[in-house]
C-alpha positions as CSV (number, residue, x, y, z in Angstrom):
1,M,84.6,118.1,93.5
2,R,82.2,116.7,90.8
3,L,81.9,113.2,90.4
4,S,83.0,113.2,86.6
5,E,86.3,114.5,88.1
6,L,86.6,111.5,90.6
7,G,85.7,108.9,87.8
8,G,89.2,108.3,86.4
9,K,91.4,108.5,89.3
10,E,93.1,105.3,90.4
11,I,92.8,104.0,93.8
12,I,96.2,103.5,95.6
13,G,96.5,101.9,99.1
14,L,99.0,103.7,101.3
15,D,99.5,100.4,103.3
16,N,101.4,98.8,100.6
17,G,101.5,101.1,97.4
18,E,99.4,98.9,95.6
19,K,97.1,100.0,92.7
20,M,93.6,98.7,93.7
21,G,91.5,100.0,91.0
22,V,89.8,102.7,89.3
23,I,87.0,104.7,90.8
24,S,85.0,104.7,87.4
25,D,85.1,101.0,87.6
26,S,83.6,101.2,91.3
27,D,80.4,101.6,93.0
28,L,79.7,104.4,95.3
29,V,77.4,104.0,98.5
30,I,75.7,107.2,99.0
31,H,73.5,108.3,102.3
32,P,70.0,108.6,101.0
33,E,69.1,111.4,103.5
34,N,72.1,113.7,103.2
35,G,73.9,112.3,99.7
36,A,77.2,112.3,101.5
37,I,79.5,109.3,100.2
38,Q,79.9,106.6,102.7
39,S,81.9,104.2,101.0
40,I,83.7,103.0,97.6
41,I,83.1,99.4,96.5
42,L,85.7,97.7,94.4
43,P,84.5,94.9,92.4
44,G,86.1,91.6,92.9
45,G,86.7,90.0,89.6
46,S,89.7,87.8,88.8
47,F,93.0,88.5,86.9
48,F,92.1,88.5,83.2
49,G,89.2,86.1,83.7
50,F,91.7,83.4,85.2
51,G,92.1,82.2,88.6
52,K,89.9,82.5,91.9
53,K,87.6,85.4,92.0
54,R,88.4,88.0,94.5
55,E,85.8,89.6,97.0
56,D,84.5,93.0,96.3
57,L,86.4,95.5,98.6
58,V,84.4,98.0,100.7
59,I,86.4,101.1,101.3
60,P,85.0,103.4,104.0
61,W,85.1,107.3,102.8
62,S,86.8,108.0,106.1
63,S,90.1,105.8,104.8
64,I,90.6,108.3,102.0
65,V,93.9,110.1,103.0
66,K,94.2,112.3,99.9
67,I,92.7,112.8,96.6
68,G,95.1,114.0,94.1
69,P,94.9,115.2,90.3
70,D,95.4,111.5,89.2
71,M,94.7,109.3,92.1
72,V,93.1,108.6,95.4
73,I,95.3,107.4,98.4
74,I,93.6,105.3,100.8
75,Q,94.8,103.7,104.2
76,L,92.5,100.7,105.2
77,N,95.0,99.4,108.2
78,A,95.6,102.7,110.3
79,P,99.0,102.6,112.4
80,E,96.8,102.7,115.6
81,A,95.2,99.4,114.6
82,Q,98.3,97.7,113.7
83,A,100.0,98.8,117.0
84,S,97.2,97.3,119.1
85,Q,97.6,94.2,116.9
86,K,101.2,93.5,118.1
């Protein structure tokens, strides 16, 4: 897949179904030796310039569940991790 194809896709969280951002608004962390994408960094920002600024969100590439034609589905809270917290 080309980076240009990835750019316009929305990032959706599988944990809560929330739209988290768009890849074209994000930064990619790329391994300097092998060129593999390590993570996506969604910028924090605030809601229309109002309110408290959110922290940047780092999404490990391993958290991507599925890349579809219009969106990228991620899961930050794996079921195994949630079960061990209970």
